[in-house]
C-alpha positions as CSV (number, residue, x, y, z in Angstrom):
1,M,2.4,-4.9,6.6
2,L,4.6,-6.0,3.7
3,G,6.6,-2.8,3.5
4,Y,6.6,0.9,3.1
5,V,7.8,3.8,1.1
6,P,9.9,6.4,3.1
7,N,8.5,9.9,2.8
8,L,11.1,12.0,1.0
9,L,9.6,15.4,1.8
10,K,8.8,14.6,5.4
11,L,6.3,17.4,6.1
12,N,3.3,18.5,3.9
13,G,2.5,22.2,3.6
14,D,-0.2,21.9,6.3
15,G,2.3,20.6,8.9
16,S,1.2,17.0,8.6
17,D,3.2,14.0,7.6
18,N,2.3,10.8,5.8
19,L,3.7,7.4,5.0
20,S,2.6,5.0,2.3
21,F,2.7,1.3,2.9
22,V,1.5,-1.9,1.3
23,F,-0.7,-4.4,3.1
24,I,-1.8,-7.9,2.1
25,P,-5.2,-8.3,3.7
26,D,-5.7,-11.5,5.7
27,A,-9.0,-12.0,3.7
28,A,-6.9,-12.3,0.6
29,K,-4.6,-14.8,2.3
30,K,-7.5,-17.0,3.4
31,Q,-9.1,-17.0,-0.1
32,G,-5.9,-18.3,-1.6
33,H,-4.7,-15.0,-3.0
34,P,-1.7,-14.2,-0.8
35,T,-0.3,-11.6,-3.1
36,T,-3.3,-9.3,-3.4
37,P,-1.8,-6.1,-2.1
38,V,-3.4,-2.7,-1.3
39,A,-1.7,0.7,-0.7
40,I,-2.4,2.4,2.6
41,R,-1.6,6.1,3.2
42,Y,-1.2,6.9,6.9
43,H,-1.6,10.6,7.6
44,W,-0.9,12.3,10.9
45,F,0.0,15.7,12.4
46,P,2.9,16.4,14.8
47,D,0.7,16.1,17.9
48,E,-0.6,12.7,16.8
49,P,1.2,9.4,17.2
50,E,3.5,7.9,14.6
51,L,3.1,4.1,14.0
52,P,4.9,1.9,16.6
53,D,7.9,-0.2,15.5
54,S,5.8,-3.4,15.8
55,F,3.6,-2.1,12.9
56,F,6.7,-2.6,10.6
57,D,6.9,-6.3,11.3
58,F,5.3,-8.6,8.8
59,S,4.8,-11.3,11.4
60,K,2.5,-9.1,13.5
61,H,-1.1,-8.9,12.6
62,F,-3.1,-5.7,12.9
63,E,-6.8,-4.9,12.5
64,I,-6.9,-1.6,10.7
65,K,-9.8,0.8,9.9
66,V,-9.4,2.6,6.6
67,S,-11.4,4.6,4.2
68,R,-11.2,4.1,0.4
69,D,-9.5,7.0,-1.4
70,F,-9.6,6.6,-5.2
71,R,-7.4,9.7,-5.6
72,C,-4.3,7.9,-4.4
73,D,-4.8,4.6,-6.4
74,T,-1.5,3.8,-7.9
75,K,0.6,1.1,-9.6
76,V,3.6,-0.8,-8.4
77,R,5.9,1.1,-10.7
78,E,4.7,4.4,-9.2
79,L,4.9,3.4,-5.6
80,F,8.0,1.1,-5.5
81,Y,10.3,3.1,-7.7
82,I,11.7,6.6,-8.0
83,K,12.4,7.9,-11.5
84,L,15.9,9.4,-11.9
85,D,16.4,11.9,-14.6
86,Y,19.8,13.4,-15.5
87,V,19.8,17.2,-15.4
88,G,21.7,18.7,-18.2
89,E,22.0,15.4,-20.0
90,P,18.7,15.0,-22.0
91,E,20.2,12.4,-24.2
92,K,20.8,10.1,-21.2
93,P,17.8,7.8,-20.6
94,S,15.9,8.0,-17.3
95,E,16.7,5.3,-14.7
96,R,14.6,4.1,-11.8
97,M,15.6,3.2,-8.3
98,Y,13.8,0.6,-6.2
99,Y,12.7,2.6,-3.1
100,F,10.2,0.2,-1.4
101,R,11.4,-1.0,2.0
102,L,10.4,-4.4,3.2
103,A,9.0,-4.7,6.7
104,A,10.9,-6.9,9.2
105,N,10.3,-10.7,8.5
106,A,8.5,-9.9,5.2
107,P,9.0,-12.2,2.2
108,K,10.4,-10.7,-1.0
109,L,7.5,-10.8,-3.4
110,D,7.7,-9.7,-7.0
111,F,4.8,-7.8,-8.4
112,A,4.2,-6.8,-12.0
113,D,5.0,-3.1,-12.6
114,D,1.5,-2.5,-13.9
115,L,-0.3,-4.1,-11.0
116,A,-3.0,-1.7,-9.7
117,L,-2.9,-1.0,-6.0
118,P,-6.2,0.3,-4.7
119,C,-5.5,3.0,-2.1
120,Y,-7.0,3.5,1.4
121,E,-6.3,6.2,4.0
122,M,-5.7,5.4,7.7
123,R,-5.6,7.9,10.5
124,P,-4.0,7.7,13.9
125,G,-5.6,5.3,16.4
126,N,-7.3,3.3,13.7
127,Y,-5.3,0.1,14.2
128,S,-4.9,-2.5,16.9
129,L,-2.5,-5.4,17.3
130,L,-4.3,-8.8,17.1
131,K,-3.2,-11.4,19.7
């Protein structure tokens, strides 16, 4: 995992929680495209396990099972930044705040704002640490 976006709202209306993160698939690294990222949405309920701390370490390699979800496709500018508007000051231009959090040991990579990130969904138990 390269990094993640903290969930601002914490719980969804159905009692579930989710976390969005960015992965660079090993297949992309082997093919000479080390910066081909994908967005992954991890979705779980309170009685299901959250991701272990080791999952948030770039140096660890995981096999993950995901399903493609076109509905959450996004761009870097939409996933990595939060738009800040000034209430009561319409003349003041919006600003954006970098909100993406790098995983431990992850390199800082710069992606174009309009880079498309195909999205996949992962459920609890659909990952394993590779040795």
